[in-house]
MITOR-51480 format. One line per field, with one value per residue: chain; residue number from 1; x, y, z of N, C-alpha, C, O in turn. Coordinates in steps of 0.1 Angstrom, whole numbers, plus 2048, in hexadecimal, padded with zeros to 3 digits. Layout:
N
ch <- c(A|...)
i <- c(NUM|...)
n_east <- c(X|...)
n_north <- c(Y|...)
n_up <- c(Z|...)
ca_east <- c(X|...)
ca_north <- c(Y|...)
ca_up <- c(Z|...)
c_east <- c(X|...)
c_north <- c(Y|...)
c_up <- c(Z|...)
o_east <- c(X|...)
o_north <- c(Y|...)
o_up <- c(Z|...)
//
This chain:
210
ch <- c(A|A|A|A|A|A|A|A|A|A|A|A|A|A|A|A|A|A|A|A|A|A|A|A|A|A|A|A|A|A|A|A|A|A|A|A|A|A|A|A|A|A|A|A|A|A|A|A|A|A|A|A|A|A|A|A|A|A|A|A|A|A|A|A|A|A|A|A|A|A|A|A|A|A|A|A|A|A|A|A|A|A|A|A|A|A|A|A|A|A|A|A|A|A|A|A|A|A|A|A|A|A|A|A|A|A|A|A|A|A|A|A|A|A|A|A|A|A|A|A|A|A|A|A|A|A|A|A|A|A|A|A|A|A|A|A|A|A|A|A|A|A|A|A|A|A|A|A|A|A|A|A|A|A|A|A|A|A|A|A|A|A|A|A|A|A|A|A|A|A|A|A|A|A|A|A|A|A|A|A|A|A|A|A|A|A|A|A|A|A|A|A|A|A|A|A|A|A|A|A|A|A|A|A|A|A|A|A|A|A)
i <- c(1|2|3|4|5|6|7|8|9|10|11|12|13|14|15|16|17|18|19|20|21|22|23|24|25|26|27|28|29|30|31|32|33|34|35|36|37|38|39|40|41|42|43|44|45|46|47|48|49|50|51|52|53|54|55|56|57|58|59|60|61|62|63|64|65|66|67|68|69|70|71|72|73|74|75|76|77|78|79|80|81|82|83|84|85|86|87|88|89|90|91|92|93|94|95|96|97|98|99|100|101|102|103|104|105|106|107|108|109|110|111|112|113|114|115|116|117|118|119|120|121|122|123|124|125|126|127|128|129|130|131|132|133|134|135|136|137|138|139|140|141|142|143|144|145|146|147|148|149|150|151|152|153|154|155|156|157|158|159|160|161|162|163|164|165|166|167|168|169|170|171|172|173|174|175|176|177|178|179|180|181|182|183|184|185|186|187|188|189|190|191|192|193|194|195|196|197|198|199|200|201|202|203|204|205|206|207|208|209|210)
n_east <- c(783|792|7B2|7C8|7D8|7CB|7BE|7A3|7A0|7B4|7A9|790|79A|7AA|797|787|79A|7A3|78C|786|79B|795|77D|785|796|786|773|784|78F|777|772|788|78B|773|755|75A|772|76F|763|763|770|766|758|768|782|784|784|79B|7AF|7AC|7B3|7CE|7DA|7D6|7E4|7FE|801|7FF|817|829|826|82D|848|852|84C|85D|876|876|87B|896|8A3|8AC|8A0|888|87A|879|868|850|84B|846|82F|81E|817|803|7EF|7E8|7CF|7BC|79E|793|780|783|79D|799|787|796|7AD|7A2|796|7AC|7BD|7AD|7A9|7C3|7CE|7BD|7C3|7E0|7E8|7D3|7CC|7E3|7FA|7F8|7FF|816|827|837|84E|84F|836|837|84B|83D|82A|83A|842|82A|828|838|840|850|85A|874|874|865|872|87A|863|859|86B|866|84C|84F|85C|848|835|840|83D|820|819|824|815|7FC|7FF|7FF|7EC|7DC|7D9|7D7|7C9|7B6|7C1|7D8|7CD|7C1|7D9|7E4|7D1|7D3|7ED|7EB|7D7|7E1|7F8|7EE|7E0|7F4|802|7EF|7F0|80A|818|80B|811|82C|82D|823|836|84C|841|83F|859|863|855|85D|87A|899|8AD|8CD|8E8|900|8FD|8FF|8E9|8DE|8F2|8F4|8DB|8DF)
n_north <- c(89C|89B|893|8A1|88E|876|854|854|86E|86C|858|863|879|86C|85C|870|87E|86B|863|87A|879|861|868|87D|86E|85A|86A|876|85F|856|86B|86A|84F|842|82F|814|80E|805|7ED|7C8|7A9|78F|780|76C|774|78C|783|773|786|796|784|77C|795|79A|785|78C|7A4|79B|78C|7A1|7B0|79D|799|7B3|7B7|7A4|7AE|7C8|7CD|7CA|7DF|800|817|80F|804|81B|82B|81C|81C|837|83B|82A|837|849|838|826|815|816|808|7E8|7EB|805|803|7F2|800|817|80D|802|818|828|817|813|82D|837|825|828|843|844|82B|825|83E|850|841|835|84B|857|842|826|82B|848|84B|83C|84A|862|857|84F|868|873|868|876|886|898|894|889|870|862|860|84B|842|84C|840|825|825|82B|814|802|80D|807|7EB|7E9|7F7|7E7|7D0|7D9|7DB|7C2|7AC|798|7A1|7BE|7DF|7D9|7C2|7CE|7E0|7CF|7C4|7DA|7E1|7CB|7CF|7E9|7E3|7CF|7DC|7F3|7E6|7D9|7F0|7FB|7EA|7E9|7F9|7F0|7D5|7D7|7E3|7CE|7BB|7C7|7C9|7AE|7A6|7B5|7AA|790|78C|782|76B|771|75D|762|772|77B|772|75E|74B|746|739|722)
n_up <- c(8CE|8AF|8A3|88A|87F|884|881|877|86C|857|848|83F|831|81E|810|804|7F5|7E3|7D7|7C8|7B6|7A9|79D|78B|77B|770|761|74F|741|735|724|713|70B|70A|714|710|71A|734|732|733|726|72F|74C|756|74D|75A|775|775|770|787|79B|795|797|7B3|7BE|7B7|7C4|7DE|7E0|7DC|7F4|807|801|805|821|82B|827|830|84C|84D|845|84F|844|839|84F|85F|850|850|86C|870|860|86D|884|87C|871|884|896|883|876|868|854|84C|842|82D|81B|816|80A|7F4|7E5|7E1|7D2|7BB|7B1|7AD|79A|785|77E|77B|76D|75A|74F|74C|746|72B|71B|725|72A|73A|74C|751|75B|772|780|785|795|7AB|7B4|7BC|7D5|7E4|802|80F|828|83C|848|837|81F|80F|804|7EB|7D9|7DD|7D4|7BA|7AF|7B5|7A4|78B|78B|78D|777|763|766|75E|743|73A|727|733|74C|750|759|76C|77A|783|795|7A7|7B2|7BD|7D0|7E2|7EB|7F8|80B|81C|824|831|845|853|85D|86D|883|88A|89F|8B5|8B6|8B9|8D2|8E2|8DF|8EB|905|90C|90B|921|936|936|938|929|93A|947|945|950|966|989|998|989|989|9A4|9A8|99A)
ca_east <- c(78B|79A|7BE|7CA|7DE|7C4|7BA|796|7A3|7BB|79F|787|7A1|7AE|78C|783|7A4|7A4|77F|787|7A4|78E|773|78C|79C|77B|76E|78F|78F|76B|773|793|78B|766|750|75F|77E|76B|75D|76D|76C|75E|759|774|78E|785|788|7A9|7B7|7AC|7BA|7DC|7DF|7D6|7F0|80B|801|803|825|831|825|835|856|855|84D|869|883|875|881|8A4|8A9|8A7|898|87A|874|876|85C|845|848|841|822|816|812|7F7|7E5|7E5|7C2|7B2|797|794|777|78A|7A8|794|782|7A1|7B6|79A|794|7B9|7C2|7A5|7AB|7D1|7D0|7B5|7CA|7ED|7EA|7C9|7CB|7EF|805|7F7|804|824|82F|839|858|84B|82A|83C|852|832|824|843|842|81D|829|842|83A|859|85E|880|871|85E|87A|87B|856|857|873|85E|840|854|85E|83A|82E|845|836|812|818|827|80A|7F1|802|7FD|7DE|7D5|7D8|7D1|7C7|7AF|7CA|7E1|7C5|7C0|7E6|7E6|7C8|7D8|7F9|7E6|7CF|7EA|801|7E6|7DC|800|805|7E5|7F3|818|81C|805|819|839|82C|821|843|853|83C|842|867|865|84F|864|888|8A2|8B7|8DB|8EE|90D|8FA|902|8DD|8DC|8FD|8F0|8D0|8E4)
ca_north <- c(8A3|892|899|8A1|881|86A|84B|858|879|868|850|86C|881|863|859|87C|881|860|864|885|874|857|86F|883|864|854|873|878|853|855|874|866|841|83D|826|807|80B|7FF|7E0|7BD|79E|785|77F|764|77C|795|77C|76F|792|79A|77A|77E|7A2|798|77C|794|7AE|794|789|7AD|7B3|793|79C|7C0|7B5|79B|7B5|7D6|7CF|7C8|7EC|80A|821|80A|803|828|82F|814|821|845|83A|823|841|84F|82E|81E|815|816|7FB|7E0|7F1|811|7FF|7EC|80A|820|805|800|824|82C|80F|815|83B|839|81D|82F|84F|842|821|826|84B|857|838|834|857|85A|836|81F|831|855|84A|836|855|86A|84F|850|876|875|863|87E|88E|8A2|890|881|862|85B|863|83F|83E|84F|836|818|827|82B|806|7FC|812|7FF|7DE|7EA|7FB|7DC|7C7|7DF|7DA|7B4|7A9|78F|7A7|7CB|7E8|7D2|7BA|7D7|7E6|7C5|7C3|7E7|7E0|7C2|7D6|7F3|7DE|7C8|7E6|7FB|7DD|7D8|7FD|7FD|7E1|7E9|7FE|7E8|7C9|7DB|7E5|7C1|7B4|7CE|7C5|7A0|7A6|7BA|7A1|783|78F|776|76A|772|752|766|77B|774|76B|751|742|741|730|715)
ca_up <- c(8C4|8A5|89F|87C|87A|889|876|871|863|84C|840|839|827|814|808|7FC|7EB|7D8|7CF|7BE|7AC|7A1|794|780|772|768|757|744|739|72D|719|70A|706|709|71E|70D|722|741|730|733|71D|736|75A|759|74B|765|781|774|772|796|7A3|792|79E|7C1|7C2|7B5|7CF|7EA|7DF|7DE|802|80F|7FE|80C|82F|82F|827|836|859|84D|841|858|83D|837|85C|864|849|856|879|86F|85B|877|88D|876|86D|890|89A|878|876|85C|84A|846|83A|820|811|812|801|7E7|7DD|7DD|7C7|7AE|7AC|7A8|78E|77A|77B|776|763|750|748|749|740|71C|714|72A|72B|747|754|755|764|77F|786|78A|7A0|7B6|7B8|7C2|7E2|7EB|80D|814|835|83B|84B|82B|813|806|7FF|7DC|7D1|7DD|7CC|7AC|7AB|7B5|798|780|78C|78A|769|75B|767|757|735|736|722|73C|759|74E|764|776|782|78A|7A0|7B1|7B9|7C5|7DC|7EC|7F1|801|816|825|829|83B|851|85B|863|878|88E|88C|8AC|8C0|8B6|8BF|8E1|8E8|8DF|8F6|912|90E|90E|92E|93F|935|934|927|945|944|94C|957|971|996|99D|982|98D|9B1|9A7|996)
c_east <- c(793|7A6|7C0|7D0|7D7|7C0|7AD|798|7AA|7B2|796|78E|7A5|7A3|788|78D|7A4|797|77F|790|79D|784|77A|791|791|775|777|78F|783|76C|77D|791|77D|762|756|76B|77B|764|768|767|763|761|765|781|78F|78A|797|7B2|7B8|7B4|7CA|7E2|7E0|7E1|7FD|80C|804|811|82E|831|82E|844|85A|856|859|876|882|87B|890|8AB|8A3|89E|88A|873|871|869|850|841|842|832|819|810|804|7EC|7E1|7D6|7B7|7AB|797|78B|77D|795|7A4|790|78D|7AA|7AF|799|7A2|7BF|7BB|7A9|7B9|7D4|7C8|7BD|7D7|7EE|7E0|7CA|7D9|7F9|804|7FE|813|82D|831|842|854|83F|82E|844|848|82C|82C|842|835|81E|834|83B|843|85F|86A|87E|86B|866|87B|86E|854|85F|86C|852|843|855|850|832|833|83E|828|810|81B|81C|7FF|7F3|801|7EF|7D6|7D2|7D1|7D0|7C0|7B8|7D3|7DA|7C3|7CD|7E8|7DD|7CE|7E5|7F4|7DF|7D8|7F4|7FA|7E3|7E9|804|7FC|7E8|802|81D|817|80D|826|838|82A|82E|84C|84F|83F|851|86A|860|857|872|890|8AC|8C5|8E3|8FB|90A|8FC|8F5|8DB|8E6|8F9|8E5|8D4|8EA)
c_north <- c(89A|899|898|894|875|862|84F|864|875|860|859|874|878|85F|864|87F|877|860|86F|880|86A|85E|876|879|85E|85D|875|86B|852|85F|870|859|83C|833|818|803|803|7F1|7D5|7B1|794|786|776|76B|786|78F|778|77B|797|791|77B|78A|7A0|78F|784|79E|7A8|791|795|7B1|7AA|796|7A9|7BE|7AD|7A3|7C3|7D8|7CD|7D5|7F7|814|81C|809|810|82D|829|819|82F|844|833|82C|847|845|825|820|815|808|7F5|7E6|7FD|80D|7F9|7F7|814|819|804|80D|829|824|811|823|83C|830|823|83B|84C|837|822|833|850|84E|836|83F|85A|84E|832|827|83F|854|845|841|85F|864|850|85E|879|870|86B|886|899|89F|887|872|85A|85D|857|83C|841|844|829|819|826|81D|7FF|800|80A|7F1|7DF|7EE|7EF|7D2|7CC|7DD|7CB|7B1|7A1|795|7B5|7D4|7E2|7CA|7C3|7DD|7DC|7C3|7CF|7E6|7D7|7C8|7E0|7ED|7D7|7D2|7EE|7F2|7DB|7E4|7FF|7F5|7E2|7ED|7F6|7DB|7CB|7DD|7D8|7BA|7BA|7CA|7B7|79E|7AB|7B1|794|785|782|776|76A|767|756|76F|773|76C|75E|747|73D|737|722|70D)
c_up <- c(8BC|8A1|890|877|87F|87E|86F|868|856|843|839|82E|81B|80A|7FF|7F1|7DF|7D0|7C5|7B3|7A3|798|788|776|769|75D|74C|73B|730|721|70E|703|705|714|71C|716|72F|73F|731|72B|723|745|75E|757|756|772|781|776|781|79E|7A1|799|7AD|7C6|7C1|7C0|7DC|7EB|7E2|7ED|80A|80D|806|81B|834|82F|82E|843|859|849|84A|851|83A|845|862|85D|84E|864|879|86A|865|881|889|873|879|894|88F|877|869|851|844|83E|82D|816|80D|808|7F3|7DF|7D9|7D1|7BA|7A8|7A6|79B|782|775|774|76B|758|748|743|742|731|715|718|72A|739|751|759|75E|772|787|78C|796|7AD|7BC|7C0|7D1|7EA|7F6|812|822|834|83E|840|81E|80A|7FF|7F0|7D4|7D1|7D4|7BD|7A7|7AB|7A8|78B|77F|788|77C|760|75B|75E|748|730|733|72C|749|758|75A|76F|77F|78A|796|7AB|7B9|7C2|7D1|7E6|7F3|7FB|80D|820|82B|834|848|859|863|86F|884|892|89A|8B7|8C1|8BC|8CE|8E8|8E9|8EA|904|916|911|91C|939|941|930|932|932|93F|94B|953|963|97E|99B|996|986|99B|9B1|9A2|9A2)
o_east <- c(79A|7A6|7B9|7CD|7DD|7BE|7AC|792|7A6|7B2|794|788|7A5|7A5|785|789|7A5|796|77A|78D|79E|782|775|790|793|773|773|790|784|767|77B|795|77B|76A|756|76E|783|75F|774|75B|759|76B|76C|78A|79B|792|79E|7BD|7C2|7BB|7D1|7EC|7E9|7E8|806|817|80C|818|838|83C|835|84B|865|85F|85E|87F|88C|881|896|8B7|897|894|881|867|867|861|846|835|839|82A|80D|805|7FB|7E0|7D8|7D2|7AB|7B2|79A|78F|77C|798|7AA|794|78D|7AF|7B5|79D|7A3|7C5|7C1|7AB|7BB|7DB|7CD|7BE|7DA|7F4|7E4|7C8|7DA|7FF|80E|801|81A|839|82E|83F|855|83E|829|843|849|828|827|842|835|815|838|831|83E|867|86A|884|86C|860|87C|86E|84F|85B|86B|84F|83C|850|84E|82B|82B|83B|823|807|814|819|7F8|7E9|802|7E6|7CA|7CA|7C6|7D6|7C2|7B6|7D7|7E0|7C4|7CD|7EC|7E1|7CE|7E6|7FA|7E1|7D7|7F7|800|7E4|7E8|807|7FF|7E3|805|824|81E|810|82C|841|82F|831|853|857|843|854|873|866|857|876|88E|8B4|8C8|8E3|900|913|8FA|8F7|8D7|8E3|8FB|8E5|8CE|8EF)
o_north <- c(891|8A4|890|890|86A|866|84E|864|87A|861|857|875|87D|85E|862|881|87B|85C|86D|883|86B|85A|875|87C|85C|859|875|86D|84E|85B|872|857|831|82F|810|7F8|7FB|7EB|7D7|7B0|791|78B|779|76A|788|794|779|77A|79A|795|77A|78A|7A5|792|782|7A0|7AE|792|795|7B5|7AE|796|7AA|7C3|7AF|79F|7C9|7E2|7D0|7D6|7F8|819|824|80B|812|834|82F|81B|831|84B|837|82A|849|848|81C|82B|815|7FE|7FB|7E5|7FE|813|7FC|7F6|818|820|804|80C|82F|82A|812|824|842|835|823|83E|851|83A|81F|833|854|852|836|83E|85E|850|839|829|842|85C|84A|842|863|86A|851|860|882|874|867|88D|8A2|8A6|87E|869|84E|85C|859|835|838|841|822|80F|821|819|7F6|7F9|808|7EC|7D7|7E9|7EE|7CC|7C4|7DE|7C9|7B4|7A4|790|7B7|7D0|7E5|7CB|7C0|7DF|7E0|7C2|7CD|7EB|7DA|7C7|7E1|7F2|7DA|7D1|7F1|7F7|7DB|7E4|805|7F8|7DC|7E6|7F4|7D7|7C3|7D9|7D6|7B3|7B3|7C7|7B4|796|7A5|7B0|78E|781|778|77F|765|768|74E|773|767|762|754|73B|731|72E|718|702)
o_up <- c(8C1|89B|889|86B|87F|873|863|85D|84B|836|82C|823|810|7FE|7F3|7E6|7D4|7C5|7BA|7A7|797|78C|77D|76A|75D|752|740|72F|725|716|703|6F8|6FE|71B|726|718|734|748|730|729|71D|749|768|75F|75B|779|78B|77D|785|7A7|7AB|79F|7B3|7D0|7C9|7C6|7E4|7F5|7E8|7F2|814|817|80C|821|83F|836|830|846|863|84A|84B|857|83A|846|869|863|850|867|881|86F|865|886|891|874|877|896|892|877|85F|845|837|833|822|80B|801|7FE|7E9|7D3|7CE|7C8|7AF|79C|79B|793|777|769|769|760|74C|73C|738|738|72A|709|710|72B|743|75C|765|768|77C|793|798|7A0|7B8|7C8|7C9|7D9|7F5|7F3|819|827|82C|839|840|813|7FD|7F6|7E9|7C9|7C7|7CD|7B5|79C|7A3|7A2|782|775|77F|775|755|750|757|740|724|73B|72E|751|75E|765|77B|78C|795|7A1|7B7|7C5|7CD|7DC|7F2|7FF|806|818|82C|837|83F|853|866|86F|879|88F|89C|8A1|8C1|8CD|8C4|8D5|8F3|8F3|8F1|90C|921|91A|923|944|94B|925|93A|933|935|958|95C|96A|97E|9A1|99C|987|99E|9B9|9A6|9A0)
//
């Protein structure tokens, strides 16, 4: 029996949901902007855009991980999400990160942002991450600021939507990978601490051993 919140169920639902979003976004872009939107100047420009975006996405994740454990609201959010993504395998993480980054960048940055602008689009992006759960209350705010960053990248000629998608993919991939291992790593740390407790130098036994 597969639980509603199991990694496999989340993977299947996430793939289907984002595939629908990507399909709607692609059709809308083709109708509004034509096939030329999906063309690129050269392979060198495409590669540069992807690499710059990936580097920025990596820096974003490193910064987030370095500060997330210092604040209770981010650590609680990660702990809550880890329950649902624990056990997700690397292949599922890769494809879910790929389809979610492509679909969301096509919808928000390629389709919506040229008409509503950076700030309103980022606000919609943040609201799209609203779940109604208190443990995830901070998620829409983080998504809003991430939307500002991704939207800003998409407006840079050397980066564009392609680079923003690359950054989004790296952020999602590393984030999902961390969540899939978070509870396991926490359990290992707890086990290690229980197996090798730090001796108390003031305890009678320690004094007697001396």
